[in-house]
C-alpha positions in Angstrom: 19.6 3.5 3.6 16.4 1.6 2.6 16.8 -0.3 -0.2 13.4 -0.5 -2.0 14.2 -3.2 -4.2 14.9 -5.3 -1.0 11.5 -4.2 0.8 9.9 -4.8 -2.2 10.8 -8.6 -2.2 10.3 -8.7 1.5 6.8 -7.6 1.4 6.3 -10.8 -1.8 7.9 -12.9 0.9 4.8 -12.6 3.7 1.7 -13.7 1.1 4.2 -16.1 -2.0 4.9 -19.8 -0.5 6.0 -23.0 -2.5 3.3 -24.0 -4.7 1.8 -20.9 -5.2 0.4 -18.9 -8.7 2.8 -15.4 -9.2 2.6 -13.2 -12.2 5.4 -10.5 -13.6 3.4 -8.3 -15.7 6.9 -6.5 -16.4 9.1 -9.1 -16.8 12.1 -6.9 -18.7 15.4 -9.1 -18.3 13.7 -11.8 -15.9 15.3 -11.0 -11.9 11.8 -10.8 -10.8 10.4 -13.9 -13.0 13.4 -15.3 -11.5 12.7 -14.4 -7.6 9.3 -15.5 -7.9 10.1 -18.9 -10.5 12.9 -19.6 -7.1 10.2 -18.5 -4.9 7.3 -20.8 -5.5 9.7 -23.3 -6.5 8.5 -26.8 -8.8 5.4 -27.0 -7.9 3.8 -23.5 -8.4 3.8 -21.3 -11.8 4.8 -18.1 -12.4 3.3 -16.4 -16.0 5.3 -13.8 -16.9 4.5 -10.8 -19.8 6.2 -8.5 -21.7 5.2 -6.4 -25.2 9.3 -6.7 -26.1 10.4 -10.2 -28.2 14.1 -9.0 -26.9 12.6 -8.9 -23.1 11.6 -12.6 -23.3 14.6 -13.7 -25.1 16.3 -12.0 -22.6 14.3 -14.0 -19.7 14.6 -17.3 -21.4 18.3 -17.0 -21.4 18.6 -15.5 -17.9 16.3 -18.4 -16.3 18.0 -21.1 -17.8 21.6 -19.1 -16.6 20.2 -18.7 -13.0 18.8 -22.6 -13.0 15.0 -21.9 -12.4 12.9 -24.5 -12.4 10.9 -25.0 -15.4 7.6 -23.5 -13.0 6.9 -20.3 -15.9 5.3 -19.1 -18.7 6.8 -16.4 -20.5 4.3 -14.8 -22.8 4.9 -12.1 -25.7 1.7 -9.7 -25.0 1.2 -6.6 -22.9 -0.2 -7.2 -19.1 -3.5 -5.8 -19.7 -4.1 -9.2 -21.4 -3.6 -11.3 -18.5 -7.1 -13.0 -18.0 -6.2 -14.2 -21.1 -3.8 -16.2 -19.9 -4.0 -16.4 -16.0 -7.2 -18.7 -14.9 -6.5 -18.8 -11.1 -6.1 -16.7 -8.7 -2.6 -15.8 -7.9 -0.7 -14.9 -4.6 2.0 -12.4 -5.8 2.2 -10.4 -8.9 4.8 -7.9 -9.7 5.3 -4.0 -11.8 8.4 -3.1 -13.1 7.1 -0.1 -15.1 8.8 2.5 -17.6 11.5 0.8 -20.0 13.5 -3.0 -20.7 16.3 -1.7 -19.0 19.4 -2.0 -21.7 16.8 -1.3 -24.3 15.0 1.1 -26.1 14.0 4.2 -23.5 11.3 5.2 -26.1 9.3 2.4 -25.3 8.1 2.4 -22.0 4.4 1.5 -20.2 1.7 3.0 -20.8 -1.3 4.4 -18.8 -3.7 2.7 -22.4 -2.6 -0.9 -20.8 -0.9 -0.8 -17.5 -4.5 1.0 -15.8 -6.4 -2.2 -17.6 -3.6 -4.4 -16.3 -3.8 -3.2 -13.1 -7.8 -3.3 -12.6 -7.5 -7.2 -13.4 -4.1 -8.0 -11.6 -6.5 -7.1 -8.6 -9.3 -8.9 -9.9 -7.6 -12.1 -10.0 -5.6 -11.4 -6.6 -6.2 -14.4 -4.4 -7.1 -13.9 -0.8 -4.3 -12.8 1.0 -2.4 -12.0 -2.0 0.3 -8.9 -2.5 0.5 -6.7 -5.9 4.2 -4.5 -5.9 3.6 -2.1 -8.6 7.2 -0.1 -9.5 6.4 3.6 -10.5 9.3 5.4 -12.3 8.5 8.7 -11.8 12.0 10.7 -13.4 10.1 10.2 -17.5 6.7 12.3 -17.8 4.7 8.9 -18.9 6.2 7.2 -15.9 4.9 10.2 -13.3 1.5 10.2 -15.2 1.4 6.6 -14.8 2.2 6.7 -11.0 -0.7 9.9 -10.4 -3.4 7.7 -12.0 -2.4 4.4 -10.7 -2.2 6.4 -7.0 -5.3 7.9 -8.3 -7.4 5.0 -8.2 -6.2 3.1 -5.8 -7.4 5.8 -3.3 -10.9 5.1 -4.7 -11.1 1.4 -4.1 -12.8 0.6 -0.5 -9.8 -0.7 1.9 -12.4 -3.4 2.2 -11.6 -4.9 -1.1 -7.5 -4.8 -0.7 -4.9 -2.1 1.1 -3.1 0.0 -1.0 0.2 1.4 0.2 2.5 3.7 -1.2 6.7 3.5 -0.6 8.1 6.5 -1.1 11.3 8.7 -0.2 10.3 11.8 0.7 13.4 13.7 -0.5 14.1 12.5 -3.8 10.3 13.2 -5.6 11.8 11.8 -8.8 13.0 8.2 -7.3 11.2 5.2 -8.4 9.0 4.3 -5.4 6.3 1.5 -5.0 2.5 0.6 -4.4 1.9 -2.4 -2.5 -1.8 -4.0 -2.7 -2.8 -6.4 -0.3 -5.8 -8.9 -0.4 -7.1 -9.5 3.4 -6.7 -13.0 4.3 
Protein backbone atom coordinates (compact mmCIF):
# COMPACT_ATOMS: atom_id res chain seq x y z
CA UNK A 1 0.00 0.00 0.00
CA UNK A 2 1.25 3.51 -0.78
CA UNK A 3 2.45 5.53 2.22
CA UNK A 4 1.41 9.11 1.44
CA UNK A 5 3.99 10.61 3.84
CA UNK A 6 6.83 8.71 2.17
CA UNK A 7 5.54 9.72 -1.26
CA UNK A 8 5.42 13.32 -0.04
CA UNK A 9 9.14 13.14 0.85
CA UNK A 10 9.97 11.36 -2.41
CA UNK A 11 8.65 14.31 -4.41
CA UNK A 12 10.47 16.85 -2.21
CA UNK A 13 13.79 15.03 -2.65
CA UNK A 14 13.53 15.44 -6.43
CA UNK A 15 13.99 19.20 -5.91
CA UNK A 16 15.70 19.86 -2.57
CA UNK A 17 19.47 19.62 -2.10
CA UNK A 18 22.21 20.46 0.38
CA UNK A 19 22.54 24.24 0.69
CA UNK A 20 19.00 25.06 -0.45
CA UNK A 21 16.31 27.15 1.25
CA UNK A 22 13.13 25.41 2.45
CA UNK A 23 9.97 26.51 4.25
CA UNK A 24 7.74 24.55 6.63
CA UNK A 25 4.55 26.57 6.58
CA UNK A 26 2.94 24.59 9.44
CA UNK A 27 5.67 23.34 11.77
CA UNK A 28 3.41 21.39 14.15
CA UNK A 29 5.69 19.18 16.24
CA UNK A 30 8.65 19.62 13.92
CA UNK A 31 8.79 16.38 11.93
CA UNK A 32 8.64 18.09 8.52
CA UNK A 33 11.02 20.77 9.79
CA UNK A 34 13.46 18.03 10.81
CA UNK A 35 13.22 16.39 7.38
CA UNK A 36 13.87 19.71 5.63
CA UNK A 37 16.69 20.68 8.02
CA UNK A 38 18.57 17.42 7.55
CA UNK A 39 18.05 17.56 3.78
CA UNK A 40 19.43 21.09 3.29
CA UNK A 41 22.25 20.46 5.78
CA UNK A 42 24.62 22.90 7.44
CA UNK A 43 24.84 25.18 4.40
CA UNK A 44 21.07 25.42 3.83
CA UNK A 45 18.31 27.07 5.82
CA UNK A 46 14.75 26.26 6.87
CA UNK A 47 12.08 28.75 7.89
CA UNK A 48 9.23 27.21 9.91
CA UNK A 49 5.93 28.87 10.86
CA UNK A 50 3.20 28.16 13.38
CA UNK A 51 0.63 30.30 15.19
CA UNK A 52 0.81 28.23 18.39
CA UNK A 53 3.62 28.74 20.89
CA UNK A 54 3.14 25.10 21.88
CA UNK A 55 4.16 24.09 18.33
CA UNK A 56 7.22 26.35 18.34
CA UNK A 57 8.37 24.96 21.69
CA UNK A 58 7.69 21.35 20.68
CA UNK A 59 9.56 21.81 17.40
CA UNK A 60 12.56 23.42 19.11
CA UNK A 61 12.81 20.43 21.48
CA UNK A 62 12.33 17.95 18.66
CA UNK A 63 15.02 19.50 16.43
CA UNK A 64 17.50 19.55 19.31
CA UNK A 65 16.79 15.92 20.22
CA UNK A 66 16.97 14.84 16.55
CA UNK A 67 20.43 16.37 16.18
CA UNK A 68 19.50 18.80 13.43
CA UNK A 69 22.06 21.36 12.36
CA UNK A 70 21.34 24.90 13.60
CA UNK A 71 20.09 25.88 10.16
CA UNK A 72 16.53 26.87 10.98
CA UNK A 73 14.47 29.86 12.04
CA UNK A 74 11.32 29.04 14.02
CA UNK A 75 8.70 31.75 13.56
CA UNK A 76 5.72 32.21 15.89
CA UNK A 77 3.45 33.75 13.26
CA UNK A 78 0.87 32.78 10.67
CA UNK A 79 2.15 31.32 7.43
CA UNK A 80 0.32 34.08 5.57
CA UNK A 81 3.14 36.43 6.63
CA UNK A 82 5.86 34.37 4.94
CA UNK A 83 7.03 37.30 2.79
CA UNK A 84 7.77 39.30 5.95
CA UNK A 85 10.39 36.69 6.91
CA UNK A 86 11.53 34.88 3.77
CA UNK A 87 13.21 37.28 1.35
CA UNK A 88 14.77 34.78 -1.08
CA UNK A 89 13.30 32.10 -3.36
CA UNK A 90 12.95 28.63 -1.84
CA UNK A 91 13.37 25.18 -3.39
CA UNK A 92 10.88 23.26 -1.24
CA UNK A 93 7.93 24.11 0.93
CA UNK A 94 5.53 22.01 2.98
CA UNK A 95 2.05 22.67 4.32
CA UNK A 96 0.47 20.11 6.63
CA UNK A 97 -2.98 21.58 7.12
CA UNK A 98 -5.34 20.79 9.99
CA UNK A 99 -4.50 20.88 13.69
CA UNK A 100 -1.45 20.37 15.87
CA UNK A 101 -1.11 16.63 16.61
CA UNK A 102 -1.64 16.23 20.34
CA UNK A 103 -2.91 19.81 20.57
CA UNK A 104 -6.27 21.57 20.69
CA UNK A 105 -8.34 20.28 17.74
CA UNK A 106 -10.46 23.43 17.77
CA UNK A 107 -7.42 25.37 16.52
CA UNK A 108 -6.99 24.51 12.84
CA UNK A 109 -5.56 26.08 9.76
CA UNK A 110 -8.18 28.31 8.17
CA UNK A 111 -9.00 29.31 4.61
CA UNK A 112 -8.57 32.99 5.48
CA UNK A 113 -4.86 32.53 6.20
CA UNK A 114 -4.06 29.42 4.16
CA UNK A 115 -5.03 30.90 0.80
CA UNK A 116 -2.85 34.04 1.14
CA UNK A 117 -0.03 31.78 2.37
CA UNK A 118 -0.28 29.53 -0.68
CA UNK A 119 -0.39 32.52 -3.04
CA UNK A 120 2.70 34.00 -1.34
CA UNK A 121 4.46 30.63 -1.38
CA UNK A 122 3.95 30.26 -5.13
CA UNK A 123 5.38 33.76 -5.63
CA UNK A 124 8.47 32.79 -3.58
CA UNK A 125 9.18 29.50 -5.33
CA UNK A 126 12.53 29.27 -7.11
CA UNK A 127 12.97 27.61 -10.50
CA UNK A 128 12.70 23.82 -10.27
CA UNK A 129 11.01 24.13 -6.86
CA UNK A 130 8.25 22.20 -5.14
CA UNK A 131 5.46 22.99 -2.71
CA UNK A 132 3.60 20.09 -1.07
CA UNK A 133 0.24 20.73 0.59
CA UNK A 134 -1.21 17.96 2.78
CA UNK A 135 -4.99 18.34 3.11
CA UNK A 136 -7.24 16.67 5.69
CA UNK A 137 -10.84 16.64 4.37
CA UNK A 138 -12.15 14.62 7.34
CA UNK A 139 -13.33 17.81 9.09
CA UNK A 140 -15.41 20.67 7.67
CA UNK A 141 -12.68 23.33 7.53
CA UNK A 142 -10.18 20.86 6.05
CA UNK A 143 -12.63 19.85 3.34
CA UNK A 144 -13.36 23.50 2.53
CA UNK A 145 -9.62 24.37 2.50
CA UNK A 146 -8.88 21.55 0.08
CA UNK A 147 -11.66 22.51 -2.30
CA UNK A 148 -10.60 26.17 -2.25
CA UNK A 149 -6.94 25.32 -2.94
CA UNK A 150 -7.81 22.95 -5.79
CA UNK A 151 -10.11 25.53 -7.36
CA UNK A 152 -7.42 28.22 -7.11
CA UNK A 153 -4.71 25.99 -8.60
CA UNK A 154 -6.96 24.89 -11.46
CA UNK A 155 -7.05 28.54 -12.55
CA UNK A 156 -3.28 29.06 -12.71
CA UNK A 157 -1.53 28.63 -16.05
CA UNK A 158 0.32 25.34 -16.31
CA UNK A 159 3.16 27.36 -17.81
CA UNK A 160 3.64 29.01 -14.40
CA UNK A 161 3.27 25.93 -12.17
CA UNK A 162 2.23 22.31 -12.50
CA UNK A 163 -0.27 21.28 -9.82
CA UNK A 164 -1.02 17.60 -9.16
CA UNK A 165 -3.36 16.05 -6.60
CA UNK A 166 -2.48 12.68 -5.06
CA UNK A 167 -5.31 10.93 -3.23
CA UNK A 168 -6.82 7.56 -2.39
CA UNK A 169 -9.83 7.20 -4.69
CA UNK A 170 -11.83 4.78 -2.56
CA UNK A 171 -11.43 6.70 0.70
CA UNK A 172 -12.85 10.21 0.16
CA UNK A 173 -12.19 11.47 3.70
CA UNK A 174 -8.57 10.28 3.81
CA UNK A 175 -5.82 12.89 3.66
CA UNK A 176 -4.45 13.78 0.25
CA UNK A 177 -1.75 16.07 -0.94
CA UNK A 178 -1.15 18.52 -3.71
CA UNK A 179 2.22 18.84 -5.42
CA UNK A 180 2.96 22.26 -6.96
CA UNK A 181 6.11 22.46 -9.08
CA UNK A 182 7.88 25.16 -11.05
CA UNK A 183 9.82 24.51 -14.21
CA UNK A 184 13.62 24.04 -14.17
